[in-house]
C-alpha positions in Angstrom: -16.1 4.8 -25.5 -16.7 8.2 -24.1 -13.9 10.2 -22.6 -14.1 11.5 -19.1 -15.0 15.0 -20.1 -18.0 13.8 -22.1 -19.2 11.8 -19.1 -18.7 14.8 -16.8 -20.6 17.1 -19.2 -23.5 14.6 -19.1 -23.8 15.0 -15.4 -23.8 18.8 -15.8 -26.4 18.6 -18.7 -28.8 16.3 -16.9 -28.4 18.1 -13.6 -29.1 21.4 -15.3 -32.2 20.0 -17.0 -33.4 18.7 -13.7 -32.9 22.0 -12.0 -34.7 23.9 -14.8 -37.6 21.6 -14.7 -37.9 21.9 -10.9 -37.9 25.7 -11.2 -40.6 25.4 -13.9 -42.6 23.3 -11.5 -42.5 26.1 -8.9 -43.6 28.6 -11.5 -46.5 26.4 -12.7 -47.7 25.9 -9.1 -47.5 29.6 -8.5 -49.8 30.1 -11.5 -52.2 27.4 -10.1 -51.3 24.8 -12.7 -50.7 21.8 -10.4 -50.9 19.1 -13.1 -48.2 20.9 -15.1 -46.2 21.4 -11.9 -46.3 17.7 -11.1 -45.3 16.9 -14.7 -42.3 19.2 -14.4 -41.4 17.6 -11.1 -41.5 14.2 -12.7 -39.4 15.5 -15.6 -36.9 16.9 -13.0 -36.7 13.6 -11.2 -36.1 11.7 -14.5 -33.3 14.1 -15.5 -31.7 13.9 -12.0 -32.0 10.1 -12.1 -30.1 10.1 -15.4 -27.4 12.3 -14.0 -27.1 10.1 -10.9 -26.8 7.0 -13.1 -23.9 8.6 -15.0 -22.3 9.6 -11.6 -22.7 6.0 -10.4 -21.0 4.6 -13.5 -17.9 6.8 -12.6 -18.1 5.6 -9.0 -18.3 2.0 -10.0 -15.4 2.4 -12.3 -13.3 3.7 -9.5 -14.3 0.8 -7.3 -13.1 -1.5 -10.1 -9.7 0.2 -9.9 -10.2 2.6 -12.9 -8.5 5.7 -11.6 -9.6 9.0 -12.9 -8.2 12.5 -12.6 -10.1 14.8 -10.2 -10.5 18.0 -12.1 -12.1 21.3 -11.4 -14.7 20.3 -14.1 -15.5 17.1 -12.1 -15.9 19.1 -8.9 -18.2 21.5 -10.7 -20.3 18.7 -12.1 -20.7 17.2 -8.6 -21.6 20.5 -7.1 -24.0 21.2 -10.0 -25.8 17.9 -9.5 -26.0 18.2 -5.7 -27.5 21.7 -6.0 -30.0 20.5 -8.6 -31.1 17.7 -6.4 -31.6 20.2 -3.5 -33.6 22.5 -5.7 -35.8 19.6 -6.9 -36.5 18.6 -3.2 -37.4 22.1 -2.3 -39.5 22.5 -5.4 -41.6 19.4 -4.4 -42.3 21.0 -1.1 -43.2 24.4 -2.6 -45.5 22.8 -5.1 -47.2 21.0 -2.3 -47.5 24.1 -0.3 -49.0 26.1 -3.2 -51.5 23.3 -3.7 -52.6 23.3 0.0 -53.0 27.1 0.0 -55.3 27.0 -3.0 
């Protein structure tokens, strides 16, 4: 079984991967490569979905009464994930905008 820090780092890892893929989607759209941009958005969504799945496992554990220590690392992971989700949402809009402008 994984310890809490390993689980938290998975949230950070997948969140970061999602954010990076979203930024790559924007760059691809800016270059006019909309197929690549949409692939990157799909990759971002998959990574963020994985991070969200890990986050949900922690939430479900707490609901079952499994108490966990709230650490600065946990807060960072949550912040990192929420920001990555926002970046992905905006990237989707920006890709769509670039495509309409072309």
